[in-house]
C-alpha positions as CSV (number, residue, x, y, z in Angstrom):
1,X,0.0,0.1,0.2
2,X,2.9,2.5,1.0
3,X,4.8,2.0,-2.8
4,X,1.4,2.4,-4.6
5,X,0.8,6.0,-2.9
6,X,4.4,6.5,-3.2
7,X,4.3,5.9,-6.9
8,X,0.9,7.6,-6.7
9,X,2.6,11.2,-5.6
10,X,5.7,10.3,-7.8
11,X,3.5,10.3,-11.2
12,X,1.4,12.9,-9.4
13,X,4.1,15.4,-9.5
14,X,5.6,14.5,-12.9
15,X,2.0,15.2,-14.5
16,X,2.3,18.3,-12.8
17,X,5.1,19.3,-14.6
18,X,4.1,17.7,-17.8
19,X,1.4,19.4,-17.7
20,X,3.2,22.6,-16.6
21,X,3.5,26.2,-18.3
22,X,5.5,25.3,-21.0
23,X,3.4,22.2,-22.6
24,X,0.5,24.8,-22.4
25,X,2.2,27.2,-24.7
26,X,3.1,24.5,-26.7
27,X,-0.1,23.5,-27.4
28,X,-1.9,26.6,-27.5
29,X,0.8,28.3,-29.4
30,X,0.8,25.6,-31.9
31,X,-3.3,26.6,-32.3
32,X,-2.5,30.4,-33.1
33,X,0.2,29.9,-35.2
34,X,-1.7,27.0,-37.7
35,X,-4.5,29.7,-37.3
36,X,-2.5,32.7,-38.4
37,X,-1.2,30.2,-41.2
38,X,-4.2,28.9,-42.4
39,X,-6.0,32.5,-42.8
40,X,-8.3,32.0,-40.2
41,X,-9.7,28.9,-41.3
42,X,-12.2,28.5,-38.0
43,X,-14.1,31.3,-39.3
44,X,-14.1,31.6,-43.2
45,X,-14.6,27.8,-43.2
46,X,-17.5,27.8,-40.4
47,X,-20.4,27.4,-42.2
48,X,-19.0,25.6,-45.3
49,X,-18.7,23.0,-42.5
50,X,-22.1,22.9,-41.4
51,X,-22.9,22.2,-44.8
52,X,-20.6,19.0,-44.8
53,X,-22.0,17.7,-41.7
54,X,-25.9,18.2,-42.7
55,X,-25.2,15.4,-45.7
56,X,-25.1,18.0,-48.7
57,X,-21.7,17.1,-50.1
58,X,-21.8,13.1,-49.1
59,X,-20.9,10.5,-52.0
60,X,-22.0,6.6,-51.3
61,X,-18.7,6.0,-53.3
62,X,-16.3,7.7,-51.8
63,X,-13.6,5.5,-50.0
64,X,-13.9,5.0,-45.9
65,X,-16.5,3.7,-43.5
66,X,-18.1,6.4,-42.0
67,X,-20.4,9.7,-43.1
68,X,-19.3,13.1,-42.0
69,X,-21.7,13.5,-39.3
70,X,-20.8,10.1,-37.5
71,X,-17.6,11.2,-37.7
72,X,-17.6,14.3,-35.9
73,X,-19.7,12.2,-33.8
74,X,-17.4,9.6,-32.7
75,X,-14.9,12.2,-32.3
76,X,-17.1,14.3,-30.0
77,X,-18.3,11.4,-28.2
78,X,-14.5,10.8,-27.2
79,X,-14.5,14.6,-26.2
80,X,-17.9,15.5,-24.8
81,X,-17.0,13.7,-21.3
82,X,-16.2,14.9,-17.5
83,X,-14.1,17.8,-18.5
84,X,-17.5,19.2,-19.3
85,X,-19.1,19.2,-16.1
86,X,-15.6,18.2,-13.9
87,X,-13.3,20.1,-15.4
88,X,-15.3,23.4,-16.1
89,X,-15.7,23.0,-12.4
90,X,-12.6,22.6,-11.5
91,X,-10.8,25.8,-13.6
92,X,-13.3,28.0,-12.1
93,X,-12.8,26.6,-8.3
94,X,-9.1,26.7,-8.5
95,X,-8.8,29.7,-11.4
96,X,-11.7,31.6,-10.4
97,X,-14.1,32.6,-13.8
98,X,-11.9,34.3,-15.7
99,X,-10.5,31.0,-16.8
100,X,-13.8,30.3,-18.5
101,X,-12.4,33.3,-21.0
102,X,-9.1,31.3,-21.3
103,X,-11.0,27.9,-22.2
104,X,-12.9,30.0,-24.8
105,X,-9.6,31.3,-26.8
106,X,-7.9,27.8,-26.3
107,X,-10.8,26.3,-28.3
108,X,-11.0,29.4,-30.7
109,X,-7.1,28.4,-31.7
110,X,-7.8,24.9,-31.0
111,X,-10.5,24.7,-34.4
112,X,-6.9,25.4,-36.2
113,X,-5.3,22.7,-34.6
114,X,-8.2,20.4,-34.9
115,X,-9.0,21.3,-38.3
116,X,-5.3,20.3,-39.4
117,X,-4.5,17.4,-38.0
118,X,-7.9,15.9,-39.1
119,X,-7.4,17.0,-42.7
120,X,-3.6,15.2,-42.6
121,X,-5.1,12.3,-41.2
122,X,-7.5,12.1,-44.6
123,X,-4.3,12.8,-46.2
124,X,-2.0,10.2,-44.9
125,X,-4.9,7.5,-43.6
126,X,-4.7,3.6,-45.8
127,X,-7.4,2.0,-47.0
128,X,-7.5,-1.5,-46.5
129,X,-8.4,-4.4,-49.7
130,X,-11.6,-4.8,-47.4
131,X,-12.4,-1.1,-47.0
132,X,-11.1,-0.4,-43.5
133,X,-9.2,2.6,-42.6
134,X,-6.3,2.8,-40.8
135,X,-5.4,7.1,-40.4
136,X,-4.3,9.5,-37.3
137,X,-0.8,10.8,-36.0
138,X,1.3,7.6,-36.9
139,X,-0.2,7.5,-40.0
140,X,0.8,10.8,-41.0
141,X,3.8,10.9,-39.3
142,X,4.7,7.4,-41.1
143,X,3.2,8.3,-44.8
144,X,3.9,12.3,-44.8
145,X,7.3,12.7,-43.1
146,X,8.7,9.1,-42.7
147,X,9.4,9.1,-39.2
148,X,7.7,5.4,-38.2
149,X,10.0,5.5,-35.1
150,X,7.9,8.9,-33.9
151,X,4.5,7.4,-34.8
152,X,5.2,4.4,-33.0
153,X,5.9,6.2,-29.8
154,X,2.5,8.2,-30.4
155,X,0.7,4.5,-30.8
156,X,2.6,3.4,-27.9
157,X,1.5,6.3,-25.4
158,X,-2.3,6.3,-27.2
159,X,-2.8,2.5,-26.1
160,X,-1.7,3.5,-22.4
161,X,-3.7,6.6,-22.7
162,X,-6.9,4.5,-23.7
163,X,-7.0,1.9,-20.8
164,X,-6.4,4.9,-18.7
165,X,-8.3,8.4,-19.5
166,X,-10.4,6.7,-22.3
167,X,-11.3,3.4,-20.1
168,X,-10.7,3.3,-16.1
169,X,-11.3,6.8,-15.3
170,X,-14.5,7.2,-17.6
171,X,-16.2,4.2,-15.8
172,X,-15.4,5.5,-12.0
173,X,-17.2,8.5,-13.8
174,X,-20.6,6.7,-14.9
175,X,-20.5,5.3,-11.5
176,X,-19.9,9.0,-9.7
177,X,-22.8,10.0,-12.0
178,X,-25.0,7.2,-10.9
179,X,-23.9,8.0,-7.5
180,X,-25.7,11.3,-7.7
181,X,-28.7,9.7,-8.8
182,X,-29.0,7.0,-6.7
183,X,-26.7,7.1,-3.2
184,X,-27.2,3.8,-2.6
185,X,-26.8,2.1,-5.4
186,X,-22.6,2.7,-4.9
187,X,-22.5,-0.3,-3.1
188,X,-22.9,-2.6,-6.3
189,X,-20.5,-0.3,-8.3
190,X,-18.9,-3.8,-9.0
191,X,-22.1,-5.1,-10.7
192,X,-22.6,-1.7,-12.4
193,X,-19.1,-2.1,-13.9
194,X,-20.6,-5.8,-15.0
195,X,-23.5,-4.2,-17.0
196,X,-21.3,-1.3,-17.8
197,X,-18.4,-3.8,-19.5
198,X,-21.5,-5.5,-21.3
199,X,-23.2,-2.6,-22.6
200,X,-19.6,-1.0,-24.3
201,X,-18.4,-4.7,-25.2
202,X,-21.7,-5.0,-27.3
203,X,-20.8,-1.6,-29.3
204,X,-16.8,-1.6,-29.6
205,X,-16.5,-5.3,-30.9
206,X,-18.3,-3.7,-34.2
207,X,-16.2,-1.0,-34.7
208,X,-16.0,2.0,-36.2
209,X,-19.2,1.6,-37.7
210,X,-21.0,0.6,-34.6
211,X,-19.5,3.1,-32.3
212,X,-20.2,5.9,-35.3
213,X,-23.7,4.6,-35.4
214,X,-24.3,4.8,-31.4
215,X,-22.4,7.7,-31.1
216,X,-23.9,9.5,-33.6
217,X,-27.6,8.5,-32.1
218,X,-26.0,9.2,-28.5
219,X,-24.2,12.5,-28.8
220,X,-26.7,14.6,-30.3
221,X,-29.3,13.1,-27.4
222,X,-26.9,13.5,-24.6
223,X,-25.2,17.1,-25.8
224,X,-29.5,19.0,-26.6
225,X,-30.7,17.5,-23.1
226,X,-27.8,18.8,-21.1
227,X,-27.9,22.2,-22.5
228,X,-31.4,22.7,-22.3
229,X,-31.5,22.0,-19.0
230,X,-28.6,24.5,-18.5
231,X,-30.4,27.0,-21.3
232,X,-33.3,26.8,-19.3
233,X,-31.4,28.4,-15.9
234,X,-29.8,31.2,-17.9
235,X,-33.3,32.2,-19.8
236,X,-34.4,32.5,-16.1
237,X,-31.9,34.2,-15.2
238,X,-31.5,36.7,-18.1
239,X,-30.8,40.0,-16.6
240,X,-27.9,38.6,-14.7
241,X,-26.1,36.9,-17.5
242,X,-24.3,40.5,-18.7
243,X,-23.1,40.4,-15.1
244,X,-22.3,37.3,-15.0
245,X,-20.3,37.8,-18.6
246,X,-18.5,40.7,-17.2
247,X,-17.0,38.7,-14.7
248,X,-15.5,36.6,-16.4
249,X,-14.1,39.1,-18.4
250,X,-12.9,40.8,-15.7
251,X,-11.4,38.2,-13.9
252,X,-9.7,37.0,-17.1
253,X,-7.8,40.2,-18.4
254,X,-8.4,43.2,-15.5
255,X,-5.3,42.6,-13.1
256,X,-5.7,45.8,-11.4
257,X,-9.1,44.3,-10.1
258,X,-8.1,40.9,-9.3
259,X,-4.5,41.0,-9.5
260,X,-1.8,39.7,-11.3
261,X,-2.1,36.4,-10.0
262,X,-5.5,35.4,-10.5
263,X,-4.6,36.2,-13.7
264,X,-1.9,33.8,-14.4
265,X,-4.2,31.1,-12.3
266,X,-7.1,31.8,-14.8
267,X,-4.8,31.3,-17.7
268,X,-3.5,28.0,-16.3
269,X,-6.3,26.6,-15.5
270,X,-8.4,27.6,-18.3
271,X,-6.4,26.6,-21.0
272,X,-5.4,23.3,-19.6
273,X,-9.0,22.3,-18.6
274,X,-10.6,23.6,-22.3
275,X,-7.1,21.7,-23.5
276,X,-8.5,18.4,-21.6
277,X,-12.2,19.1,-22.3
278,X,-12.1,19.3,-26.5
279,X,-8.4,17.5,-27.0
280,X,-7.1,19.7,-29.4
281,X,-3.5,18.8,-30.4
282,X,-3.6,15.6,-28.8
283,X,-4.1,13.9,-31.7
284,X,-7.0,11.6,-30.4
285,X,-9.6,12.9,-32.9
286,X,-8.2,12.7,-36.0
287,X,-8.3,8.6,-35.8
288,X,-12.0,9.3,-35.9
289,X,-12.4,11.7,-38.3
290,X,-9.8,9.5,-40.6
291,X,-12.7,7.0,-41.2
292,X,-14.7,9.1,-43.0
293,X,-16.2,8.6,-46.3
294,X,-14.5,11.3,-48.3
295,X,-11.7,11.8,-51.4
296,X,-11.1,15.5,-50.4
297,X,-9.2,15.9,-46.3
298,X,-10.3,19.4,-46.3
299,X,-14.0,18.8,-45.9
300,X,-13.2,16.6,-43.0
301,X,-10.5,19.0,-41.3
302,X,-13.8,21.5,-41.9
303,X,-16.2,18.9,-40.1
304,X,-13.7,18.5,-37.2
305,X,-12.9,21.9,-36.5
306,X,-17.0,22.1,-35.4
307,X,-16.1,20.0,-32.1
308,X,-14.0,22.4,-29.8
309,X,-16.6,24.8,-31.4
310,X,-19.9,23.0,-29.5
311,X,-17.7,20.6,-27.1
312,X,-15.9,23.6,-25.5
313,X,-17.9,27.2,-26.6
314,X,-21.5,25.8,-26.1
315,X,-21.5,22.5,-23.9
316,X,-18.6,24.1,-21.0
317,X,-19.8,27.4,-21.4
318,X,-23.4,26.4,-20.2
319,X,-21.8,24.4,-17.1
320,X,-19.8,27.7,-16.9
321,X,-22.5,29.9,-16.5
322,X,-24.5,28.0,-14.7
323,X,-21.9,27.9,-11.7
324,X,-20.8,31.6,-12.6
325,X,-24.7,32.9,-11.2
326,X,-25.0,30.7,-8.8
327,X,-21.8,32.4,-7.3
328,X,-20.6,29.1,-5.8
329,X,-16.7,30.1,-7.1
330,X,-14.2,32.1,-5.0
331,X,-14.6,32.6,-1.1
332,X,-18.4,31.5,-1.8
333,X,-17.7,28.6,-2.8
334,X,-19.2,25.2,-0.4
335,X,-15.4,24.1,1.5
336,X,-14.6,21.3,-0.4
337,X,-17.0,21.5,-3.4
338,X,-15.0,21.3,-6.4
339,X,-15.5,19.1,-9.6
340,X,-18.6,17.2,-10.6
341,X,-19.7,18.3,-6.9
342,X,-19.1,22.0,-7.6
343,X,-21.3,21.7,-10.6
344,X,-24.2,19.8,-9.0
345,X,-24.7,22.1,-6.2
346,X,-24.8,25.2,-9.1
347,X,-27.4,22.9,-10.6
348,X,-29.5,22.3,-7.5
349,X,-29.1,26.1,-6.5
350,X,-31.4,27.2,-9.7
351,X,-33.6,23.5,-9.8
352,X,-33.3,21.6,-6.6
353,X,-33.0,18.2,-6.9
354,X,-33.5,17.8,-10.2
355,X,-29.4,19.5,-10.8
356,X,-28.4,16.5,-9.2
357,X,-30.0,14.4,-11.7
358,X,-28.5,16.5,-14.8
359,X,-25.5,16.3,-13.4
360,X,-25.6,12.5,-12.6
361,X,-27.1,11.6,-15.7
362,X,-24.6,14.0,-17.9
363,X,-21.9,12.6,-16.3
364,X,-23.4,8.5,-16.9
365,X,-23.8,9.2,-20.4
366,X,-20.9,11.7,-21.3
367,X,-18.5,9.1,-20.1
368,X,-20.4,6.3,-21.7
369,X,-20.0,7.8,-24.7
370,X,-16.4,8.6,-24.2
371,X,-15.9,4.7,-23.1
372,X,-16.8,3.9,-26.2
373,X,-14.9,6.0,-28.5
374,X,-11.4,5.7,-27.1
375,X,-11.5,1.8,-27.5
376,X,-11.5,2.9,-31.3
377,X,-8.4,5.4,-30.8
378,X,-6.7,2.2,-28.6
379,X,-7.6,-0.5,-31.2
380,X,-6.2,1.8,-34.0
381,X,-2.9,2.2,-32.2
382,X,-2.4,-2.2,-31.6
383,X,-3.4,-2.5,-35.0
384,X,-0.6,0.3,-36.3
385,X,1.7,-1.6,-33.2
386,X,1.2,-5.3,-33.7
387,X,-0.6,-5.9,-36.8
388,X,-4.7,-6.6,-37.2
389,X,-4.6,-9.5,-35.0
390,X,-3.9,-7.9,-32.3
391,X,-7.4,-5.5,-32.4
392,X,-9.9,-8.0,-31.0
393,X,-7.8,-9.0,-28.6
394,X,-7.5,-5.3,-27.4
395,X,-11.0,-4.6,-27.7
396,X,-12.0,-7.5,-25.2
397,X,-9.0,-6.2,-22.7
398,X,-10.3,-2.5,-22.7
399,X,-13.8,-4.7,-21.7
400,X,-12.8,-6.5,-18.9
401,X,-10.8,-3.0,-17.7
402,X,-14.1,-1.2,-17.4
403,X,-15.4,-3.6,-14.8
404,X,-11.8,-2.9,-12.9
405,X,-12.3,1.3,-13.8
406,X,-15.6,0.8,-11.9
407,X,-14.5,-0.5,-8.3
408,X,-11.3,0.8,-7.9
409,X,-10.0,4.4,-6.8
410,X,-7.9,6.0,-9.9
411,X,-5.7,8.6,-8.8
412,X,-2.7,6.5,-9.8
413,X,-4.3,5.6,-13.3
414,X,-5.1,9.4,-14.2
415,X,-2.0,10.4,-13.0
416,X,-0.7,7.9,-15.8
417,X,-3.2,9.1,-17.8
418,X,-2.3,12.5,-17.8
419,X,1.5,11.9,-18.5
420,X,0.3,9.9,-21.9
421,X,-1.6,12.2,-22.8
422,X,1.0,15.2,-22.8
423,X,3.9,12.7,-24.0
424,X,1.2,11.9,-27.4
425,X,0.6,15.7,-28.0
426,X,3.9,16.2,-29.0
427,X,4.2,13.7,-31.9
428,X,1.3,14.9,-33.2
429,X,1.9,18.7,-32.7
430,X,5.9,17.7,-34.3
431,X,4.1,16.6,-37.3
432,X,2.0,19.7,-37.7
433,X,4.4,22.4,-37.4
434,X,6.8,20.1,-40.6
435,X,3.5,19.7,-42.6
436,X,1.8,23.1,-42.3
437,X,2.5,24.3,-45.7
438,X,1.0,21.1,-46.7
439,X,-2.2,21.7,-45.2
440,X,-1.9,25.5,-46.1
441,X,-1.6,23.9,-49.9
442,X,-4.4,21.5,-49.5
443,X,-6.7,24.6,-48.2
444,X,-5.8,26.8,-50.7
445,X,-6.4,24.6,-53.8
446,X,-10.3,23.4,-52.3
447,X,-10.9,27.1,-51.9
448,X,-9.8,28.1,-54.9
449,X,-12.5,25.0,-56.3
450,X,-14.9,26.0,-53.8
451,X,-15.6,28.9,-52.2
452,X,-18.0,29.1,-49.1
């Protein structure tokens, strides 16, 4: 037990260094660089992205496995998760309301990062004779830069992260969500884990087609239901919205009002939680978007960049505004409340016990969707490392680990996952910086043919 505690403390310190200011600057700086290099593609291509999502340009004969909408749903099901509920609350608890502003900035530049990485994933993907697709940063590094060794490193860290942040952490979050709704059920978490493993296994055994089909139905439902609850609170407190927005901007930008240290905390926690929420730069989403049915890499890049907008600008903002409106932050925050518990407290402030149900069901659906989507990222990494024969054993192991994740404390797993996530990001960011000119050329050539 002492060894586990020491290992938890050690990995916690390493994770703190790994996710320090230099890493945050690297992630956001790459997004800012790509935003300028691609001439603000997230603005000029925004309307066209929704035209693509609508299916207007879908062609059944194009190579790939899923539609634009299904690919976006699969990627969103991985990113819309605990970060939207617990992550936002943690950012506000430790960084103040100003952290929300920096989450927005991270999402806006992250749209360019996501656009570039997913465009490259389409360009350098591999389509097998049976129509199955393999793609993502490891194939971009291998086929685009002849750096298979770095692609291998990315795949190894993705495999590790899939078991941690993608699996056991999410399984534990599902149990936490159920505890908000039915507190007495927590003692049966082993059985909950077994039921969850069955629900996950039935989906992921079918691969990306089944994952995308489930995600395309689950993601819109869960996102709309959660946002509706937040929207009701916002609309019934409409007169207080200007004050809440002023609080966010003032704490983010005005050192004379809140002090330089508070601004620094807002930036640190806002950027870190923003990246955690939408995963821009980590390299996970390109694996899902690589499976899209299209011959135009730019089209899938445009679809992909909508992800950070929906995830952070829309859904995270709902959680953030409810917390700021409730006043449950800073000195007014109830002692010990952070993460999902703080979000539940804020929702309860306005809609009573129903607030716990909103947060509880949100955690359950968000975490479950992340579970099924991350399995695909892991099996693409297993296939890259060990060949197609490794895919089914990986899916079986992944399903079994759901039970363990639902039952055991996960601080150590969180630490390992955080470290693996950052190590995923580095090879991906290398490919984006080195291939920025390729993305720029693809973009300009496409927009010459199609003028949105």
